C-alpha positions in Angstrom: -22.4 -8.3 -5.8 -20.2 -7.6 -2.8 -21.6 -4.2 -2.0 -25.3 -5.3 -1.9 -25.0 -6.0 1.8 -23.3 -2.7 2.5 -25.1 0.0 4.6 -25.9 3.2 2.8 -24.1 5.1 5.5 -20.8 3.9 6.9 -17.9 5.3 8.8 -14.2 4.6 8.6 -13.6 2.3 11.5 -10.1 1.2 11.0 -8.8 1.4 14.6 -10.4 -1.9 15.9 -9.9 -3.6 12.6 -6.2 -2.8 12.2 -5.5 -3.5 15.9 -6.7 -7.1 15.1 -4.8 -7.4 11.9 -1.6 -5.8 13.2 -1.7 -8.1 16.2 -1.8 -11.1 13.9 1.5 -9.8 12.4 3.2 -9.6 15.8 3.9 -6.0 17.0 5.9 -5.0 20.0 4.9 -1.4 20.8 1.6 0.2 21.6 0.2 3.4 20.3 -3.1 4.9 21.0 -5.2 7.1 18.7 -7.8 9.7 18.8 -9.5 11.6 16.0 -11.9 14.3 15.1 -15.6 13.4 15.2 -17.4 15.5 12.7 -18.5 15.0 9.1 -16.6 17.9 7.6 -13.0 17.1 6.6 -11.6 16.4 10.1 -8.0 17.1 11.0 -6.1 14.3 12.8 -4.4 16.7 15.1 -5.5 20.0 16.6 -5.4 21.9 13.4 -5.6 25.2 15.2 -1.9 25.0 16.0 -0.7 22.4 13.5 1.2 24.9 11.3 2.8 26.8 14.1 5.4 24.3 15.4 8.2 26.9 15.7 8.6 30.7 15.8 8.8 32.4 12.4 12.3 32.7 10.9 13.9 34.7 8.2 16.5 31.9 7.5 16.1 30.8 3.9 15.6 27.0 3.8 15.0 24.6 0.9 13.6 21.2 1.8 13.8 18.4 -0.8 10.8 16.1 -0.5 11.2 12.9 -2.5 7.8 11.3 -3.1 6.0 8.7 -5.2 2.8 10.6 -6.3 3.6 11.3 -10.0 0.2 11.1 -11.5 -1.5 14.6 -11.7 -4.9 13.0 -12.0 -4.8 11.4 -8.6 -5.9 12.8 -5.2 -2.5 11.9 -3.7 -0.7 14.2 -6.3 -3.1 17.1 -5.4 -2.6 16.4 -1.7 1.2 16.7 -1.6 1.2 19.8 -3.9 -1.5 21.6 -2.0 -0.1 21.0 1.4 3.4 22.0 0.2 2.1 25.1 -1.4 0.1 26.1 1.8 3.2 25.6 4.0 5.3 27.8 1.8 2.6 30.6 1.9 2.6 30.3 5.7 6.5 30.1 5.9 7.9 32.4 3.1 11.4 31.6 4.1 10.9 27.9 3.3 10.9 26.3 -0.2 9.6 22.8 -0.6 11.2 21.1 -3.6 9.3 18.1 -4.7 11.4 15.3 -6.3 8.5 13.2 -7.8 9.1 9.7 -9.1 7.3 6.4 -9.6 7.7 3.7 -6.9 10.5 1.7 -8.5 12.4 4.7 -9.7 12.3 6.1 -6.2 13.6 2.8 -4.7 16.5 2.8 -7.1 17.3 6.4 -6.7 17.3 6.2 -2.9 19.6 3.3 -2.9 22.1 5.3 -4.9 21.7 8.3 -2.6 22.1 6.1 0.5 25.3 4.7 -0.8 26.8 8.2 -0.9 25.0 9.2 2.3 23.1 11.9 0.4 19.5 11.0 1.3 17.1 13.9 0.6 15.6 15.8 3.5 12.4 13.8 3.3 12.2 10.5 1.4 9.9 7.5 1.0 10.6 4.1 2.6 8.7 0.9 3.0 8.2 -0.7 6.4 9.9 -3.4 8.4 12.6 -5.3 6.5 12.9 -2.8 3.7 13.8 0.2 5.8 16.0 -1.6 8.4 19.2 -1.4 6.3 18.8 2.4 6.1 18.2 2.6 9.8 21.2 0.4 10.6 23.3 2.6 8.4 22.3 5.7 10.5 20.7 7.4 7.5 17.3 8.4 9.1 16.6 10.7 12.1 14.5 9.4 15.0 11.1 11.2 15.0 9.9 10.6 18.5 10.3 14.2 19.5 8.4 15.5 16.5 5.6 13.0 17.1 5.0 14.3 20.5 4.1 17.8 19.1 0.4 18.7 18.6 -0.7 15.2 19.6 0.5 13.8 16.2 1.5 10.4 17.6 -2.0 9.8 18.9 -3.5 10.2 15.4 -2.0 7.0 14.1 -3.8 3.7 14.3 -2.8 1.6 17.3 0.3 -0.5 16.5 0.9 1.0 13.1 4.0 2.9 14.0 5.6 -0.4 15.1 6.3 -1.3 11.5 8.5 1.8 11.3 10.2 1.6 14.7 13.5 0.1 15.8 14.9 0.2 19.4 11.9 2.2 20.5 12.6 5.0 18.0 10.2 5.8 15.2 12.0 6.5 11.9 9.2 7.1 9.5 5.5 8.2 9.3 3.2 6.0 7.2 0.9 7.4 4.5 -1.5 4.6 4.7 -2.6 1.3 6.0 -4.2 -0.8 3.3 -5.5 -4.2 2.3 -5.2 -5.7 -1.1 -8.6 -6.1 -2.9 -9.7 -7.0 -6.4 -11.4 -4.0 -8.1 -13.8 -5.0 -10.9 -15.6 -3.1 -13.6 -19.3 -3.8 -13.3 -20.0 -2.8 -16.9 -17.4 -5.1 -18.3 -18.6 -8.0 -16.2 -22.1 -7.4 -17.4 -20.9 -7.1 -21.0 -19.2 -10.5 -20.6 -22.3 -12.1 -19.0 -20.6 -12.5 -15.6 -23.3 -12.1 -12.9 -21.1 -11.8 -9.7 -17.4 -11.6 -8.7 -15.7 -15.0 -8.3 -15.5 -16.5 -4.9 -13.1 -19.4 -5.8 -9.9 -19.6 -7.8 -11.7 -22.0 -10.3 -14.4 -19.3 -10.9 -11.7 -16.7 -11.4 -10.0 -18.8 -14.1 -13.4 -19.3 -15.7 -14.1 -15.6 -15.7 -10.7 -15.0 -17.2 -11.6 -17.3 -20.1 -15.0 -15.6 -20.6 -13.4 -12.2 -20.6 -10.6 -13.2 -23.0 -13.2 -14.6 -25.4 -15.0 -11.3 -25.4 -11.8 -9.4 -26.2 -11.5 -7.9 -22.7 -8.3 -7.9 -20.7 -9.1 -9.8 -17.5 -6.6 -8.5 -15.0 -4.7 -5.2 -15.3 -1.1 -5.2 -14.0 2.2 -3.3 -14.6 4.8 -6.0 -13.9 7.7 -3.8 -15.0 7.5 -2.8 -11.5 8.0 -6.3 -10.1 6.3 -5.8 -6.7 2.8 -5.9 -8.5 3.1 -9.6 -9.5 4.5 -10.5 -6.0 1.6 -8.7 -4.3 -0.9 -10.7 -6.3 1.0 -14.0 -5.8 1.2 -13.5 -2.1 -2.7 -13.5 -2.0 -2.5 -17.0 -3.5 0.0 -18.2 -1.0 -2.0 -16.8 1.9 -4.8 -19.1 0.7 -2.8 -22.2 -0.2 -1.1 -22.0 3.2 -4.5 -22.1 4.9 -3.9 -18.7 6.4 -1.2 -16.2 7.4 2.4 -16.8 8.6 4.1 -18.9 5.8 7.1 -16.5 5.5 7.4 -16.2 9.2 7.5 -20.0 9.5 10.3 -20.0 6.9 12.2 -17.4 9.0 11.6 -19.5 12.2 12.8 -22.7 10.5 9.4 -24.4 10.7 9.0 -24.6 6.9 11.0 -24.1 3.8 10.0 -22.7 0.4 9.8 -26.2 -1.0 6.8 -26.7 1.2 3.7 -28.0 -0.8 1.8 -24.8 0.0 4.4 -22.6 -1.8 4.7 -25.0 -4.7 0.9 -25.0 -5.0 0.8 -21.2 -5.0 3.3 -21.0 -7.8 1.4 -23.5 -9.8 -1.9 -21.5 -9.3 -0.2 -18.3 -10.2 1.2 -19.8 -13.4 -2.4 -21.0 -14.3 -3.5 -17.4 -14.3 -0.5 -16.4 -16.5 -1.1 -19.3 -18.9 -4.9 -18.5 -19.1 -4.0 -15.1 -20.5 -5.2 -13.2 -17.5 -2.8 -10.3 -17.9 -2.1 -7.7 -20.6 0.3 -8.7 -23.4 3.9 -7.5 -22.6 3.0 -7.1 -18.9 6.7 -6.9 -17.9 7.2 -3.9 -20.1 4.3 -2.0 -18.5 5.0 0.0 -15.3 2.6 0.1 -12.4 1.1 3.4 -13.2 0.4 2.4 -16.9 -0.9 -0.9 -15.7 -3.4 0.8 -13.4 -4.4 3.1 -16.2 -5.5 0.0 -18.2 -8.1 -0.6 -15.6 -8.9 3.1 -14.9 -9.6 3.7 -18.6 -12.0 0.8 -18.8 -9.8 -1.5 -20.8 -9.5 -4.3 -18.2 -12.2 -6.0 -16.1 -10.2 -6.4 -12.8 -7.3 -5.0 -10.9 -5.7 -6.7 -7.9 -4.0 -3.9 -5.9 -4.0 -2.1 -2.6 -7.1 -0.2 -1.3 -5.0 3.0 -1.7 -6.2 3.2 -5.2 -9.8 3.8 -4.3 -9.5 7.6 -4.5 -7.7 7.4 -7.8 -10.4 5.1 -9.3 -13.1 7.5 -8.2 -11.3 10.3 -10.0 -10.9 8.2 -13.2 -13.1 7.6 -16.2 -14.5 4.4 -14.6 -15.8 6.2 -11.6 -19.1 4.8 -10.5 -18.7 1.6 -12.4 -16.4 -0.2 -10.0 -16.8 -2.6 -7.1 -14.4 -4.6 -5.1 -14.1 -8.1 -3.6 -11.9 -10.2 -1.6 -9.3 -12.5 -3.3 -11.1 -15.9 -3.6 -10.2 -19.2 -2.0 -7.7 -21.4 -3.8 -8.4 -25.1 -4.2 -10.9 -24.8 -1.4 -8.3 -23.3 1.0 -8.1 -20.0 2.9 -10.4 -17.5 4.4 -11.4 -14.6 2.1 -11.5 -12.3 5.2 -7.7 -12.7 5.6 -6.0 -10.1 3.5 -2.6 -9.1 2.2 -1.9 -6.2 4.6 -0.1 -3.1 3.4 1.3 -0.7 6.0 2.0 2.2 3.7 5.1 3.6 2.4 6.3 6.2 4.8 8.0 9.6 5.2 11.5 9.4 6.7 13.9 12.4 7.5 17.5 12.3 6.6 19.8 12.2 9.7 22.2 14.3 7.7 19.8 17.0 6.6 21.3 20.5 6.7 18.0 21.8 7.9 17.0 19.0 10.4 14.7 20.9 12.6 13.0 22.9 9.8 12.4 19.5 8.0 10.9 18.0 11.1 8.7 21.1 11.6 7.4 20.8 8.0 6.8 17.1 8.3 4.9 17.7 11.6 2.6 20.1 9.7 2.3 17.8 6.7 1.4 14.7 8.7 -1.0 16.7 11.0 -2.8 18.1 7.9 -2.6 14.9 5.9 -5.8 13.2 7.0 -7.9 16.4 6.8 -6.6 17.0 3.2 -7.2 13.4 2.1 -10.7 13.4 3.6 -11.4 16.6 1.7 -10.1 15.0 -1.6 -12.3 11.9 -1.0 -9.2 9.8 -0.5 -9.2 9.0 3.2 -10.1 5.3 2.9 -7.0 3.4 3.8 -4.9 6.2 5.4 -2.9 5.3 8.5 -4.4 8.0 10.8 -7.7 8.1 12.5 -10.5 9.8 10.7 -14.1 9.5 11.9 -16.7 10.7 9.5 -19.9 9.6 7.7 -18.6 8.7 4.2 -22.0 9.0 2.5 -22.7 12.3 4.2 -19.3 13.6 3.1 -20.0 12.7 -0.5 -17.9 9.5 -0.7 -18.6 7.0 -3.5 -20.3 3.6 -3.3 -16.8 2.2 -3.9 -15.3 3.9 -0.9 -18.2 2.5 1.2 -17.6 -0.9 -0.3 -13.9 -0.7 0.6 -14.7 0.5 4.2 -16.9 -2.5 4.6 -14.1 -4.9 3.5 -11.8 -3.2 6.1 -14.4 -4.1 8.8 -14.2 -7.8 7.8 -10.4 -8.1 8.2 -9.5 -11.0 10.4 -5.8 -10.7 9.9 -3.3 -11.5 7.1 0.3 -11.2 5.9 2.7 -8.5 4.8 4.3 -8.3 1.4 7.3 -10.6 0.7 9.7 -7.7 0.5 8.5 -6.3 3.8 9.2 -9.6 5.5 12.3 -11.2 4.0 15.7 -9.6 3.8 16.4 -7.5 0.6 18.6 -10.1 -1.2 16.1 -12.9 -0.8 13.3 -10.5 -1.7 15.1 -9.5 -5.0 15.4 -13.1 -6.0 11.7 -13.6 -5.3 10.7 -10.5 -7.3 12.8 -11.5 -10.3 11.5 -15.1 -10.1 7.8 -14.1 -10.1 8.4 -11.6 -12.8 10.0 -14.4 -15.0 6.8 -16.3 -14.8 5.1 -13.7 -16.9 7.6 -14.5 -19.7 7.9 -18.3 -19.5 6.4 -21.3 -17.8 8.6 -22.9 -15.2 8.6 -26.0 -13.2 6.9 -24.9 -9.9 9.0 -27.1 -7.8 12.1 -25.5 -9.4 10.8 -22.1 -8.6 10.4 -23.1 -5.0 13.9 -24.5 -4.9 15.3 -21.2 -6.3 13.6 -19.4 -3.4 15.0 -21.7 -0.8 18.5 -21.5 -2.2 18.3 -17.7 -2.1 17.0 -17.7 1.5 19.8 -20.1 2.7 22.5 -18.0 0.9 21.3 -14.7 2.5 20.3 -15.7 6.1 
C-alpha cells in the first residue's frame, strides 16, 4: 500500500514542495512565508492581535460572505461558521451573513451578480484565467494593504498569491493549495481481492472490472458539476503528454488540441467510462452527492483534490481510506507530477458599502484560518504555512499519507478552466461531460476543442 513507507510522525512541509511545483507553472512574483512552530493548533499570523485590526465602532454593519462550504458534516463548514460567530461576538456591531452554495451554484450566481455589478462583500473566485474577467471589470478590490496587516502576507506559501495577482495587486486570498489524488477504500479493495492500488492505467481498468463484478461502484464522481470529470481527465492528459505543459503549449502555438497526446487522453478517458467505472447517471449527480457515494462506503475510489482529506476523516469511512498517485497511462508520465489546485479564494467587492470593515473581517478570518483548520484536523492542503507534528496533533493515517504525497511533488499542471479562457473552458467542460452520456470519436472531440480555442483566442 502507498502508506507503508510513510513515517509514523510527519509534518506539513508544503513550502519547499509548492515552491517547486509553482515554479513549474511559471510565476512572476515572490512571496515569503513564516509560520508558528508548535504542535498545538498554530496561528498563521500573530494571533495576539489578529482580531484587533481597527478600533471598535458602534456603526452597524452587515457583511455578506458568499461561500462554497454547504455540507454541515465537513470541517470547512464548521470552520467558516465558528470563525464568523467568534468575530461577531468580538465585534457586536458587525453581522456576518453567510450565503452558502455548492461550487457550481456559486459560480452561476456570481456571474449574474457581476453582470449587474452587485458582487457580495466577500465572494469565492478561482485563480488565474477564471478570475481575470472579474478583475478586468473592476469588480474586486486590491488587498495589498490588508495583506500587510499582522504579517498576513508572510503566512502564504511562496508564490501562491501570484495566481490571484494582476499588475502587482493581489485580488483574492486562497483557501488552499492542493494536489489531486485518488482516495481508495481499503476494505472494499480487500473485499474485491485487490491487494494494492494500481500503478498503471491498465491495472486501473482491470480493477474497475473486478470491482464492477463484485457489485461495487469503482469510481465515485458527481459530473452534474462538470469540473469533476475535467479534473480527472486532466490527470490522463498530464500522463499521455509525458509531463506538464500541454495547455501552455497550445496557448503558445506549439501544439494544437489535435495533437496525438490529447486524442490519446480522450480515448483513455472513454475507456474508463465504457468500462463502467462511474456511477449510473453520473451527470445527474452533483459533486457533493458524488463525494458522499465514496464517503458512505459505496464506491471504492474517488479522484479528487486533497482538500477532501478532512471531510473523509469526518465521514463513515474514516480509518478505512488511503490515497495514491494517478497511475501512468500507456507507460507514459511520472506519478509524482500532479494536477495542482491552487484553491478557490476569497475576494472583496470593490463596490462594497463597507469596504474597510469587510477587509478588517477578512484579515481576521485569514489570520485565524490556519489555526482553526489545524484544530479541526483539516490543515492538510491549506495555502498558508502551518508547522506541526501531525501524529502528535492527532491527525489520521490518511492525513499523514497525503502529507507524504505532497512531499513527492515534482510539478504538474493547473486545471483546464484555470488555464484557458472561459469560453474555451466551457466547451471543454461540456465536451467531457458528454462523454459520460455517449461514446464519441476521440479525434472529433479533439477537433471540437481546437475549433473552440481558435474561435475564442
